[in-house]
Every structure is written in C-alpha cells, then in structure tokens.
C-alpha positions in Angstrom: -140.0 115.3 -81.1 -142.7 112.4 -81.0 -143.7 110.9 -77.6 -142.8 107.2 -77.8 -145.0 106.1 -75.1 -147.9 107.5 -76.8 -146.9 106.2 -80.3 -146.9 102.7 -78.6 -150.0 103.1 -76.5 -151.6 103.8 -80.2 -150.2 100.8 -81.7 -151.3 98.2 -78.8 -154.8 96.6 -78.9 -157.4 97.2 -76.6 -156.7 93.5 -75.1 -152.9 94.7 -74.7 -154.1 98.1 -73.1 -156.0 96.1 -70.8 -153.8 93.8 -69.8 -151.2 96.6 -69.0 -153.6 98.8 -67.2 -154.3 95.7 -64.9 -150.5 95.3 -64.0 -150.3 99.1 -63.3 -147.4 101.4 -62.9 -144.1 100.1 -61.6 -143.1 100.0 -58.3 -142.3 103.5 -56.8 -138.9 104.3 -55.7 -139.2 103.1 -51.7 -140.6 99.8 -53.3 -137.8 99.1 -55.1 -135.2 100.0 -52.5 -137.1 97.4 -50.6 -137.1 94.8 -53.1 -133.2 95.0 -52.7 -133.7 93.4 -49.3 -135.8 90.6 -50.5 -134.7 87.1 -52.5 -131.6 85.2 -52.1 -129.3 87.7 -52.0 -131.2 90.1 -49.6 -129.1 89.5 -46.5 -125.9 90.6 -48.4 -127.5 93.7 -49.2 -128.8 94.1 -45.4 -125.2 93.3 -44.5 -123.6 96.0 -46.5 -126.3 98.6 -45.5 -125.3 97.9 -41.6 -121.7 98.0 -42.5 -122.2 101.4 -44.6 -124.5 103.0 -41.5 -121.5 102.1 -39.2 -118.8 103.7 -41.6 -120.8 106.5 -41.6 -121.7 107.1 -38.3 -117.7 106.5 -37.3 -116.9 109.0 -40.3 -119.4 111.9 -39.1 -118.0 111.3 -35.1 -114.3 111.6 -36.5 -115.1 114.7 -38.9 -117.1 116.1 -35.8 -113.6 115.7 -33.5 -111.6 117.4 -36.5 -113.8 120.4 -36.7 -112.9 120.4 -33.0 -109.3 120.2 -33.4 -107.1 122.7 -32.0 -103.7 121.8 -33.7 -102.8 120.6 -37.2 -101.4 117.3 -36.3 -104.6 116.2 -34.5 -106.6 117.6 -37.3 -104.7 115.3 -39.9 -105.0 112.5 -37.7 -108.9 112.9 -37.5 -109.9 114.4 -41.1 -107.9 111.7 -42.8 -109.9 108.5 -41.5 -113.1 110.7 -41.2 -112.7 111.0 -45.0 -111.8 107.9 -45.6 -114.8 106.5 -43.9 -117.3 108.6 -45.5 -115.7 107.7 -48.7 -116.0 104.1 -47.8 -120.1 104.5 -46.7 -120.4 106.5 -50.0 -119.4 103.8 -52.4 -121.1 101.1 -50.8 -124.3 102.9 -50.9 -123.6 103.4 -54.6 -122.9 99.6 -55.2 -126.6 99.0 -54.8 -127.5 101.0 -57.9 -126.4 98.8 -60.5 -128.7 95.8 -58.6 -131.7 98.4 -58.4 -131.5 99.2 -62.1 -131.0 95.2 -62.9 -134.3 94.6 -61.0 -136.0 97.6 -62.9 -134.9 96.1 -66.5 -136.1 92.6 -65.5 -139.4 93.9 -64.9 -139.6 95.6 -68.0 -138.1 92.0 -69.7 -141.1 90.4 -68.2 -143.4 93.1 -69.1 -142.4 92.6 -72.9 -142.7 89.0 -72.5 -146.2 89.1 -71.7 -146.9 91.1 -74.5 -144.7 88.7 -76.9 -146.8 85.8 -75.5 -150.1 87.8 -76.0 -149.1 88.2 -79.6 -148.3 84.9 -80.3 -151.7 83.7 -78.9 -153.4 86.0 -81.3 -151.8 84.5 -84.2 
C-alpha cells in the first residue's frame, strides 16, 4: 500500500512545498475545540456546554444518591432520572463533534483552494 501523503509531497513543486511548510501543521485537538467557542455561534456552543455541565452534575449527584438507596422504590426514583440526565449530557457533548469536523474540512478546503490558486498563477 502506498502512502498517499508521500505521493502528494513528491508531486508538489518546491514553491508549493514552501507554502505548505509556512502554513504548518493544522491546529491540535484542544485548539480545534477552543475554536468552537469563537465566531458568530460561539455563544451557542458555550451555552450548550454550560447546560451540559449542569446536566452532568445533576446526573452524578442523583447517581450518588441511587447507590446509597436502601429500598427498591427509592433506587428506581433516583436511578432513572440519573440515567436520563447523564445521557442528555452525553448527547449534548456529542452534538459538538460534527461542528468540529466541519471546521476541519473547511480548513482543508482552504488549503486546497490555496494550492489551486498557486497552480493557476503558474499557468
């Protein structure tokens, strides 16, 4: 199996390699996550993370009480809400994944546009 990145690197001209080196590697994971809280919808993501934190804390608290329950009815009354709150917090957190992936794809498309623009200037 051939390494696609290696083949692409060989096909690039020296000028394109220089441009890509100056651009550097893409941002790390934590920089990408931090990027979710910037821009026009950053406040929505911050609000969602706040709600997610409250739901998670409530779920953990109810789960703590659930494990200390002495009778079955109390365990059921605490266990179901704990599970629901923890699942809701998980769903909210996982809803940020597509935005993270979209930002990554947009960055790669910009990189591709830059390569196409440099190729057009050479022709």
